C-alpha positions in Angstrom: -27.8 26.6 -12.4 -28.3 25.9 -8.7 -26.5 26.6 -5.5 -27.3 26.0 -1.8 -26.0 27.8 1.3 -26.1 24.5 3.2 -25.5 21.0 2.1 -28.8 19.0 1.9 -29.2 16.1 4.2 -28.2 12.7 2.9 -25.0 13.8 1.2 -21.5 12.6 2.1 -18.4 14.7 1.4 -15.1 13.9 -0.1 -12.1 16.2 -0.7 -9.7 16.8 -3.5 -6.7 18.5 -1.9 -4.6 20.0 -4.7 -2.0 21.3 -2.3 -2.0 18.8 0.6 -1.8 15.7 -1.6 1.8 15.9 -2.6 1.6 13.0 -5.0 -1.4 14.6 -6.9 0.4 18.0 -6.8 3.5 16.5 -8.3 1.5 14.8 -11.0 -0.3 18.0 -11.9 2.9 20.0 -12.1 4.4 17.3 -14.3 1.4 17.3 -16.6 1.5 21.1 -16.8 5.2 21.0 -17.6 4.7 18.3 -20.3 1.9 20.3 -21.9 4.1 23.5 -21.9 7.0 21.6 -23.5 4.7 20.0 -26.1 3.1 23.3 -27.0 6.5 25.0 -27.2 8.0 22.3 -29.4 5.0 22.3 -31.8 5.0 26.1 -32.1 8.8 26.1 -32.8 7.9 24.3 -36.1 5.4 27.1 -36.9 7.2 30.2 -35.8 10.9 31.0 -35.3 11.6 31.1 -31.6 14.5 33.5 -32.1 11.8 36.3 -32.3 11.3 35.9 -28.5 15.0 36.7 -27.9 15.3 39.4 -30.6 16.0 42.5 -28.5 18.5 45.3 -28.7 20.7 44.4 -25.7 20.6 42.5 -22.5 18.6 45.0 -20.6 15.9 45.1 -23.3 15.7 41.3 -23.2 15.5 41.3 -19.4 12.8 44.0 -19.5 10.9 42.0 -22.0 10.9 38.9 -19.7 9.9 41.0 -16.7 7.0 42.4 -18.7 5.9 38.9 -19.8 6.0 37.8 -16.1 4.0 40.8 -14.9 1.4 40.3 -17.6 1.2 36.6 -16.9 0.7 37.2 -13.2 -2.0 39.8 -14.0 -3.8 37.2 -16.3 -3.7 34.5 -13.7 -5.1 36.8 -10.9 -7.5 38.2 -13.5 -8.8 34.7 -14.1 -9.6 34.3 -10.3 -11.4 37.7 -10.3 -13.4 36.5 -13.3 -14.4 33.4 -11.2 -15.5 35.8 -8.4 -17.7 37.7 -10.9 -19.2 34.4 -12.2 -19.9 33.2 -8.7 -21.6 36.5 -7.9 -23.7 36.3 -11.1 -24.7 32.7 -10.4 -25.4 32.9 -6.7 -25.7 36.5 -5.7 -23.2 35.6 -3.0 -19.8 37.2 -2.5 -16.6 35.3 -3.3 -13.1 36.6 -2.6 -9.7 36.1 -4.2 -7.0 35.0 -1.8 -3.4 35.5 -2.8 -0.7 33.5 -1.3 2.4 31.4 -2.0 2.8 32.7 -5.6 -0.7 31.9 -6.5 -4.3 33.1 -6.2 -7.5 31.2 -5.6 -11.1 31.9 -4.7 -13.2 31.1 -1.7 -16.9 31.2 -1.4 -19.5 30.0 1.1 -22.0 28.0 -0.9 -22.4 24.6 -2.7 -22.6 24.7 -6.5 -24.1 22.1 -8.8 -21.8 20.4 -11.3 -22.6 22.6 -14.3 -22.2 25.8 -12.4 -18.9 24.7 -11.0 -17.5 23.7 -14.4 -18.5 27.0 -15.9 -17.0 28.9 -13.0 -13.8 27.0 -13.0 -13.1 26.6 -16.7 -14.6 29.7 -18.4 -12.1 32.3 -17.2 -9.1 30.3 -18.5 -10.9 29.7 -21.7 -11.7 33.4 -22.1 -8.1 34.5 -21.4 -6.7 31.9 -23.8 -9.2 32.9 -26.5 -8.2 36.6 -26.1 -4.5 35.6 -26.4 -5.2 33.5 -29.5 -6.8 36.5 -31.1 -3.9 38.6 -30.1 -1.4 36.1 -31.5 -3.2 36.3 -34.9 -3.7 40.0 -34.9 -0.4 41.3 -33.6 2.8 41.5 -35.6 5.1 38.4 -35.7 7.6 40.0 -33.4 5.0 39.9 -30.5 3.8 36.4 -31.2 6.1 34.5 -28.8 5.4 37.0 -26.0 1.6 36.3 -26.3 2.3 32.6 -26.8 4.3 32.3 -23.5 1.5 34.0 -21.6 -1.0 31.7 -23.4 1.0 28.6 -22.3 1.2 29.7 -18.7 -2.5 30.6 -18.6 -3.5 27.2 -20.2 -1.2 25.1 -18.0 -2.2 27.2 -14.9 -5.7 25.6 -15.3 -4.4 22.1 -14.9 -5.8 21.8 -11.4 -9.2 23.0 -12.6 -9.1 20.6 -15.5 -8.3 17.7 -13.1 -11.2 18.6 -10.9 -13.4 18.9 -14.0 -12.3 15.4 -15.0 -13.1 14.0 -11.6 -16.5 15.7 -11.6 -17.4 14.2 -15.0 -17.2 10.8 -13.4 -19.7 11.8 -10.7 -23.5 11.8 -10.9 -25.3 14.9 -12.0 -26.6 15.7 -8.5 -23.1 16.2 -7.0 -22.5 19.5 -5.1 -19.1 21.2 -5.1 -17.6 23.8 -2.8 -14.2 25.4 -3.4 -12.2 26.2 -0.3 -9.0 27.4 -1.9 -6.8 24.4 -2.7 -9.3 22.0 -1.2 -12.3 21.1 -3.3 -15.2 19.6 -1.4 -17.4 17.2 -3.4 -20.7 16.0 -1.9 -22.5 13.1 -3.3 -25.9 11.6 -2.4 -25.7 8.5 -0.2 
């Protein structure tokens, strides 16, 4: 796994702007929504969804949904902190989590090779989803849907990372990547 502080000469850069490109942003949100709906429908055939709404009163139900939202937010921010840890281990360089506009993302100051970037961007979501899958199996049925909702949000929250990974798979192996929040810089050799 390699990284460079400065881009080597002979490289040209391109940008994937996950926030500024409104058409791409809309397609990613639509894909995430379609995946969430499909996963929910499939699971409705396996588990009774009424377990999610089984609470003793309106306030208990509201409290359950607030708790699900808080745990989901913690999982998503936790994924970004895991990315910072991975960047630190790979490069020895600091990375920071930036929170803004109901999301969190990382920024770092070096260029990664394709393999390092793919590990850094996809491993945290995979780890969180694996833990949630284990919890869905181990916990009682009445907690299944709570874990499943968090699982769906964690999985669909990685749609942007999955799109960048898809784009990188089309590139040569000597590509360099730098994450500047919502903008991903991709440098290829001329």
